[in-house]
N, C-alpha and C positions, 0 to 999 in steps of 0.2 A: 127297652127291657130285653135282657139276654134270654135266648131260647136255646134249647138243646137241639143241635143240628143232626138229624138222622142222615147217614150217608154210607156209601160203599167206597172204600179207599182203594184206588187202583194200585198203589205201591204195595199195600198189604196183600191184595189178591195176587199180585205178581210173586211176592215172597212166598205166600202160602202155596201157590201152585207149584213153585219149584220144590218146596219142601215135600209136598204131596207126591211128587213124581221122583223124589230122591229116595235114599235109604234112611230117611229121617226116622220113620216109625221103627224100622228094624234096629237102628242104632240107639234110640232112646229107651227102648223096652228094658234092656239090662240095667239101666240106671233108675228108671222110674216105675217100671212094672207094666207099662202100657204105652202104646203109640200116641203121640200128641196130635196127629192129624186124623181127620175123619176116616172111618172105615165105610161110610155110606157110599153106595153107588147110585148115581142118578144121572140125568142128562148132562148136568154141569160138570160133574167129576169125570164122566166118560169123555166129554169133549176136551177137557183139560189134558187127560192122559193121552188122547189121540194127538192133540196139537203138540204137546211137549215131547212126544216120542221122537219127533224129527230132530230134536236138539239134545238127545240123551248123552251125547259125547261132549257137550260144551263143558269147558273147564270149570264153570261155576259150580257144577255138581261135586267135583273133586274138592274144591276149596271149602264148600259148606260142610261136606261130610267130614272133613278134617277138623273143622271148628267145633263140631257137636260134642266130642268127648271133653272139651275144655270148658263147656258151659253154655254153648250157643243153643239153648233150649228155652222152653217156656216163654217168658216175656221178651227175651233178648231179640229174636228175629222180629217180633211185633214192634218193639221200640224203634229199632233201626228203620223199619219200613215206614212207620208213622212220622219219623223225623224228617222224611224226605219231601222235597218239592215234588208235586204229583207227576210231572212230566220230565223235568230236567234230571231227577234223581240225585240232586245235590242236597246236602244237609241244611235244613232251615231252622230246626230246633236242636239245641245242644243235647248230646247224649249224656246219660248219667254215668258217673265213674264206674258203677257196678256193671252196667251194660258194656262199657268199653273193656273192662277187665275180663269179663266172662266171654267176650267175643274175640279175645286174643290180642287186644290192643288196637290203637287207632290205625296203625299201618295195615293190619289185617282187614280192618273195616273198610279202609279206602280201597284196598285190593278188591274186596267184595263188591263195592259200589261200581268200580270200573267194569267188572265182569257183568254186573246187572245192566249197565248201560250198553255194553256190547251185545248182551243177550237180547235186549229189547230192540236194538237196531237190526240185528240179524233176523229175528223172528217176527218183527212188526207186532210185538205182543199187544200193544194198546189197541190195535185194530181188532184183534181177537177179543180182547176184554170188552170193548164197546158192543161187540156183536152178541155177547152173552149176558149183558146187564139185565135183560128182561127176567132172568131167573130169579132175581131178588125182588121183583115188584111186590109180591104178596107179603114178603117179610118186611119191606119198607112200610107198607100200609099198616101192618101189625105194630111195628115199632112206633110209628107216628101216633097211633091210637094210645099207646102206653104213655108216651111223653106228654101228650096233650090232656091226659086224664086228670092231671093236677099241676099246679105251678111249681114243679119240683125245684127249679133253680132258686126261686125266692125262698122256698121252704128250707132248702139246704143252707143257703147263705144267711138266712135269719137264724137258723139253729146254731151254726158255727160262728156267726158274727164275722164272716170273712167273705170277700168277693173274689171271684176268679175271672180270668180274661175271657175264656170261651169253654163251652161244653160240647164235645163231639161224641156222637153215638154211632159207633162203627159196627156194621154187621159183617160177619164172614162165616159162611157155612163150612169152610174147609178145615177148621180147627176144633179141637175139643177144649172146653173150658172158656172162661171169660177173663179178660185182663183189663187192668186200669193203668194207663200210662199218663204221667204228669210231667209236662215240660215247664219248668219254673223260669220266670223272667227275673233275672237278678236285679234289674232296675225297678220295675213296677212292683215286685214281690207278689205278683199275681201269676196264675198258671193257665196254660192251655191244656185242658183235660181231655184225654181220649179214652173212652171206655169202649172196649171191644167185646161184642156179644156173639155167641153162637146163635144159630137160627132156630133152636127148639123153643117150644112155648114158654118153658120156665125161664130160659135165658132172656127172653123178650118181655118178661113180666116186670112190674114195678119193684119187686123184691131185689132182683139183680141190678136194676138201674141204681137203686139207692145204695146197695152194697158197694158197687164199683166206684160210684162218685164219692161215697164216704171215705173210702181209702185215700182219696186225693187230699182230703182235709186232715185225716188222722195220722197217716204214715209219716208225713214230715214232722209232726210234733213228737212222735216216738223217737225219731232220729235226733231232733233238736234237744230233747230232754233225756238223752241216753243215760246219763249218770243216775238220774232219779229212777228211771225204768229198771236199771240194774240192781237197785236196792232190794227189789222184790223178786229177784231171780230164783230164790229158793222155792217159790211157789210153783215153778215149772215142774219140779220133781213131784210135787203133790198132785198136780193136774195130770201128769203122765199116766197115772194108774187108771184114770177115767177114760182116756181116749180109746177109740176102737182099734183093734189090731190092724196094722198095715194102713191106718188112716193118717196121712202125712200133713194134710192141710192145716196150717196153724201150729204145727208141732215140729217145724224144722229149725227152731231156735226160739229163745224167750221173746225177742222183739216181735217176731211174727205172731207168736201166741198172743201177745198183748194187742197187737193190731187187729187180729181176727176177733178177739173178744169184744173190743170196743166197736168195731165196724158192724159185726153181727147184731150187737145190742142196739146200735143206732138205727140199723135197718128195721128192726122190730119196733123200736120206739116211734119212728116216723110213720111206718105203716099203720100203727094204731092211731096216730094223729090224723091220718088220711082216711080213716074208717075201713081199712083193710084188716079188720080184726081177725077173721078166720085165717087169712094168710099169715098174719103175724104169729098167731098161736101155733100154726103148723111149723113155722120156722123155729120158734122157741123150743118146741118139743124135739125137733130134729137136731138142733144145736146142742141141747142138753144131752141127747143120746150120743152125739159125737164127742162129747167131753168138754164142752164149753161151760163149765159149772159156775162161773162167776157172772154169767149174763143176768140172772135175776137181781143180783145185788147192783150190778151196773145200771140196770133199768131204773132202780130206785134212785141212784145217784143222778141220772139224767133228769128225773123229775125234780130233784132238789135244785139242780142247775137252772132249769127253766123257771122255777119259782123264785129264784134269787138272782135274776139278771141285773138287778141294781148293784149287786156285789161283784158280779163277773161280767165284764163288758163283752167278752166273747169266750168261745170254747177253750182257746189257748190259756186264758187266765185261770180257768178251772182245771185244766188238764193235770198239772202236778198234784193237785189235791185229789183228783179222781183216782190217780194211780194207787192211792192208799187202800183202795178196795181190795187190792191183791194181798194185803196183810191180814185180811179177815179169814176166819175159819169157814170152811165149807163142809157141808154134810153130804152124805150119799143121796139124800132126798132132793138136793138142789140140782 
């Protein structure tokens, strides 16, 4: 039986530590409005800044800072870090075309990896990393409590009617936000899923676990059925008037808007199944406030799907029909 593996990833901590001690926050604020690395000061961040101060002139900082304006932000550094063998820093999972493009191409990525190897060798970084792992002990205990509270793997795989290769629950306190990275195996058609969580209480809750893992099932379908998704693109303009000012999540394009609607609705739907009724209601109210006005109708469609599994072997079979929800009228009350 597959289980969710809670872990700290040494390559991600390396990448995040370099970003934390670079001009990453300064350079991302003009594009995003805020820095993507933590502003929190604690024993761990203080020790990172002290340790990395000795290597502030290493070429890796110059290369990374030049990559940022081209799109080396958000999930791109995360995906590259998680694709690596934990000690050799060689790529073990293939990178997505989008990650390669936004990172400046494979030649630029290979240059970055060579500099990472040089940095690790010069600084003996992994020795430092091992000496600081105790900082995460309490967060790992909290995360293990969350993943063991319900059989989430079987719940997700039964709901979507699809199996994945592995489920990896990665914690990092150095970044803002949570990320889902999916490395697809072209032969088995199954994925190694890495969901990355910040260390605050909400990020370590069942809500975010279900949200991030649902992305791994839903996003590939939105990409696969792109032509059908685009039939409902006019709905994007209707929804735009409901979103909060300066709230970008789920509104940087129609496909992202579809994904966020379906994922947020599925999170609420499964939370209710698992008896997290109060948490589900809180999420629904918050999502409606943020402009995700189709969620109530999508929840009804999910109930229909579950009641008619004899007609739909899995979620993919139902997905093209589900998309029709975006042709429906919505009222300000929804």
